[in-house]
C-alpha positions as CSV (number, residue, x, y, z in Angstrom):
1,M,8.7,-11.4,5.6
2,G,5.9,-9.0,6.4
3,H,2.2,-9.4,6.9
4,N,2.6,-11.7,9.9
5,L,2.5,-14.9,7.8
6,I,5.4,-16.6,9.6
7,D,3.0,-19.0,11.4
8,L,1.9,-20.4,8.0
9,P,3.9,-23.4,6.7
10,L,4.3,-21.9,3.3
11,W,6.2,-19.0,4.9
12,S,7.9,-20.7,7.8
13,D,9.2,-23.9,6.1
14,L,12.2,-23.1,4.0
15,D,11.6,-25.8,1.5
16,A,7.9,-24.9,1.1
17,R,8.9,-21.2,0.8
18,S,11.3,-22.1,-2.0
19,I,8.7,-24.0,-3.9
20,L,6.2,-21.1,-3.4
21,E,8.7,-18.6,-4.7
22,S,9.4,-20.8,-7.7
23,L,5.8,-21.2,-8.5
24,C,5.2,-17.4,-8.2
25,K,8.1,-16.7,-10.5
26,Q,6.9,-19.4,-13.0
27,H,3.4,-17.8,-13.1
28,R,4.6,-14.2,-12.9
29,V,2.9,-13.5,-9.7
30,P,5.0,-11.3,-7.4
31,I,5.4,-13.0,-4.0
32,E,4.4,-9.7,-2.4
33,V,1.1,-9.8,-4.1
34,L,0.4,-13.3,-2.9
35,E,1.5,-12.3,0.7
36,E,-0.9,-9.3,0.5
37,L,-3.8,-11.5,-0.7
38,V,-3.2,-14.0,2.1
39,S,-3.1,-11.2,4.6
40,I,-6.4,-9.8,3.3
41,Q,-8.0,-13.2,3.7
42,R,-6.6,-13.6,7.2
43,E,-7.7,-10.1,8.4
44,R,-11.2,-10.7,7.2
45,Q,-11.8,-14.3,8.0
46,S,-13.6,-13.5,11.2
47,Q,-16.0,-11.0,9.6
48,E,-19.5,-12.2,8.9
49,R,-19.7,-10.1,5.7
50,A,-17.1,-9.6,3.0
51,D,-17.5,-5.9,3.0
52,G,-14.5,-4.3,1.2
53,V,-12.8,-7.6,0.6
54,Y,-13.3,-7.6,-3.2
55,Q,-12.1,-4.0,-3.4
56,A,-8.9,-4.9,-1.4
57,I,-8.3,-7.9,-3.6
58,T,-8.8,-5.9,-6.8
59,E,-6.4,-3.2,-5.6
60,T,-3.8,-5.8,-4.7
61,L,-4.1,-7.6,-8.1
62,D,-3.9,-4.2,-9.9
63,Q,-0.3,-4.0,-8.5
64,M,0.6,-6.8,-11.0
65,E,-0.1,-4.6,-14.0
């Protein structure tokens, strides 16, 4: 699973996870990219400033190309 997302319903509930994977496939978004984006948000949610978050998001989205 990775990225410590098991506590989130989309990753812990098998039915929700199945729907998420289907949507990712339908929209050609690798599930790993979505996991990384959610991880970035979680890691930085307690920061007052978004320093580096846009860079991290861009680098993650570049993996799709």
